[in-house]
N, C-alpha and C positions, 0 to 999 in steps of 0.2 A: 537495383541496378547493381549489386554486385551479391545479387542469392547464387547467379551458378557458381561464379566464382571459388565463392566460398562452399557449397554445396550444400545450398539452404531452400528449405520449399515454400519459406514466407517471412515477411521482417520480424529481426525478434525481440529488438527493441526499440517496438514502437511507445508512441507518448499516452495512447488508450487505455481506459481502464477494462480490459478483454477479462470474464476469471477465467479465460482457459491458461495465463499465462500467472493466475495469484500463486504466489509460493507462500510457502505453511511454513513462518517459525514455530514457537509452542507461542510465542506473546498473540502473532495473527491465529495461531488455531484458537487460546481461548477467546482473546476480542469476537473473533467467528461464532463462535457457541456463544456469546453472551447477544451479540442481536438474534442469533436466530431464536432464541431461547424467548429476549424480551420482546417479539414480535410475533412472534405462536402462541405466545398467553397472557397476550396484551399486557403487557407493564406498561405501567403509568410512564413511564421515560427512559430510554436508553442513552446513554452519552458514551462518545468513543475521541480521546484524547490522540493526536498524534503531529508530526511536526508534517509540515507542507511537504508535498513526495514521498511520504511512509505509504502510500497504500489505501489508505481511507476508502475512498471509490469505488476500490475496486471490490475491499471487503465487500463492502455494500451492495456491491450487487451481487458479489456474489449470495450474500443472504436470502437478498431477494429472490431470489431464482433457483434456491437448493430446494428438496424437498419438505424440507419441514417446513419452511415458509407458502409450499405451492397454493393456499388458501387466504392468503393474504394480498390484499388489493393493496398498492403501494401510492400515496399521492407523493411524487419525489422535484423538491426543491434544492436546485445547485444552485440560486444566485440569488442571495437573500435580501442583497442589497435595494433593498424594499422602502417606500412610504407605506405608511401604514392602508393608504384606501388601495393602494397598488398589491401590498398581499392578500388583503381580502380578496382582492377580484382574483387574482392567481390563485387562491386555493378555491375559489367558486367555479372555477374554470375546469381543475383537477380535479373534485369533485363532481362535475356534471351538475350543477344545482342549477344555472340559468342567470337570465341576466337582472332579476331581480332580486338576486342574495350578491350579484357582487359588488348593488348597489346600496344592499341594507344591511349592516349586520344581523339586525334583530330578524329578516327573512335568512340570512345563513346560516347563523346555529340553531334557526327555528328545522329549517331546511335538513342540517349537518346531523344534527341527532338526529332526525325522523328516518334518513336514512344508511345510519350507523347501528339505530335500534334493525333494521327491515336488513343487515346484513347479517346482523351479528345471530336475528334469527334465524337464517338461511344454515346458518354454522361456517360461514364466514368472518374475515376483518376486515378492517381498512387502516393503512398506518398512513401516518404523516412522515418523513424523512428528510429534516435539512439538513442540508451538506453544507460546504463553509458555512458554516453557524454561526461563528465566530464573529463576522461581519453581521447580523440581526443586531440591530439596534436595542438600548432596552425595553423602549417602548414595544418591539412586536415580542422580546423575549416574555414581554408578561404576557401579549396578545397568545403564546403560545402553550403559558403556564394556566389559563383560561381555559384552553382547547381542550387540557388533559385533564381538565376536572369535570366533563363530558362521563358520565357512568349509571350503571344500574347501584342498586345496595349490593349485589353481588360483582362486576367487574368496571374494571376500565373501557370505555366503546372506541375510544383511541388511540392507540399505543405510539407513542411521539419517539424518532429515534432523531440526537441533536449528532449532528461529528463535525469538529475540529479542530484547529489548531490547539497549542499549551494557552492559548489566550483564553477562551471560554473557558476553561478550567479556574484561571484565575477569576475572572469577569462572577462567576456562578461563586465565589468566594466572598462575593461583597454583601454587605447586608441586605440594600435595595434589590438584590436576588434571591435570598435566603427560600422565602416562599420556593421561589421554581426549583433551587438544588434539592430542598425537603422531596421532594416528587419524581427524583431519578432513583428507581429503583438499583436500575444495574449500570455500572461504570467500567467500562476498559481503555486501556491503551498500549500502542503500539508502539517499539522506538525502532529508529533506528538501525541494520544489519551490522553486525561485527562481524573483520575480516574472513570467519571462515563461510561464514554466511552468505556474502556477499558473493563467496566463488560459487557457491551450491547455488545462491542465486543467477549469474550467468550462466553456468552450466544450465541450471533448467529452461532455461530461456532459448540457450543454445538446442538444446535437443527440442521441446515443443515445434520449435522452427525447420524439426529435423538435420541439423547440423553435430558436431564431434566438437564436442570446445576445445579438447586438446587441441583442434586441429586449429582454432582461430584466434588463444590467446597463450599467451606464455606467463609462465606463474609469475614471474617479477611486475609484467602487465597488468594481470589482477589485483593485485599487490599494490599498486600503482595508484588502481579506479579506486578502490577503498580505501585511499588515505585522502584522496583527491575530492573522494565525493560525500566522504563521512556516513558512507554507507547507507545515503537516503537513495532507494531504486529508483525515484525519475530521473538524480540526475546518474545514476549508475548507467541506464542506459542509455541518457545523450552524449554520454562517455564514449561506450562503446558503439553506439550505433556513429557516430563521428568517425573512431577510432577503424573501424572496419571497411569503410568509405575512406579513408585515407589509404590504409593495406590494400583497398582494389585497386587505387590511382596509382601504387605505387609498386604494385603486381608483385607484393608483399605478405605473406601468411610462414605462420602467423603471423599473428599482428605482436610487436615488441612492447617494453618499454618506453623506449626512445618514442614509439608514435604517439604513444599515449600520452605523455608527458605534453608532444606538441600541441594536439587537440587540449590538451588542459589550458595552456598559455594561451589560445585563442582565445578558452571563455573565460580566462581569469578566475580559474580555480585552483588552489593556493594549497589547503588544506587546513591545521591548524600550524602554531608556531611554530612545536617540537616537529612535524614534517619539511616544514621549509628551510629549517637549518639541515635536516638529515639532506635534504635534496640536494642545497647547496653544496653541500661537498662533496656531493655522488656527481654532481655536474661539473664542479672544480677539478676531478678526478684521485679526488681524494679515496680514502678505502673509506667501505662501507661498513658501518661497528654492525659484527653477523650476530647472528645469536647469542647467549651468555651461556657459557661453558653447561653442556648436561643437557640443555635445551633442543626442544625438537624443529625440525626445522620447517621449512615454508609452508603453503597451500595448497591442496592439490585440487585440480578442477575434477570431481565426481562427473562417469560420462552414463551415467543410470535412474535421473531422477524419475521415473516411475511408478517406481517401492523404494518409497525411503528403507524397509525393512530390509530390505533385500539386495542392499547396494552392494556395486559386483567387488570385490574383495583384493582384484589387482589390476591395477591401471595406473600406467605411467604417463605423467605431467613434463608437454614439451619445455627443454628452456632456452633461453637467449638466443642461443650456439646454432638450434634448431635440430640437435638431436632430443634423447629421452635420455631422462632421467628414472634409474631405479628406484621400485622402491616399494613397497609393502601399504595396503590405506586400514585402514581403522574401519572395524565394520563399521554400519551406518546407523550415524542419532535420530532420534526423529527428526531434528533439524533438515535432513538431509544434506549435512558435507562431512568430509570427513578431512584426515589430517596426514600429510605426508610427511612418513618417516623415513630419517632418512637410512 
């Protein structure tokens, strides 16, 4: 709807887990390496923890589509709120084991071990990945633990990946699930973005969609997006998509802070208490506190995210009045962001 207005070739802030739009912070990079290693080397269980909306599903898909995991066939479950019989039926269907295996656990285990052994002898592997694993019942988590016991004397035959919200980590710390926790070979966690990562994330998605970040959002707008989203990528996408739609409807670009604020009000996104107090003062006309004396200014949107090692050294960021604030960007850091220096 707004693609031509902003000079985009595709929508930059869709909520689908498209690996093309994966933004790699150091934490994401480490988590991806753990997932790839766990799947490629048949580790018993790999656990990925992250708040809702931080990109766990996108990271899983990226790992499964990577060169390192090209010989790994994956059975992927993303809605594990199932009964025991439904879970068995889902697995039997995913592993192509037939009706008898779906109806009998004994047949299922026999057929599964035979399949895994045959696959491994051919140089491949089969893995079970459970997304939203915090929704698994204790009964099903026990079933998952028993699946992790399928092995030869030399290696595990069914590597497991459990991805879930922090509640999963809490449950694994309970005494009833200690045996499953003991089988966790790798554990990784991804956190929400900080402010500079949020700016770089927005810029990266816009660039991949064929646009220029500095022409779409002002620096103040990006700061507010971070405050109200808490650095959660999914929430950032929702705010950005709706803000761009509002800008298109009003024939205004770049999107300024007031338009983002309106979107956040519509979605009841307030940020934390400190941010609410700050925003209340700004909206009432009070002076907004500037950065401490001697500190550096706001955040610039990097315009080139193709290579975070070769970020453009000189870029400007559009301000709220439609002009450009001159400045020089730091050399790019591994996370793909730059700080704006006054």
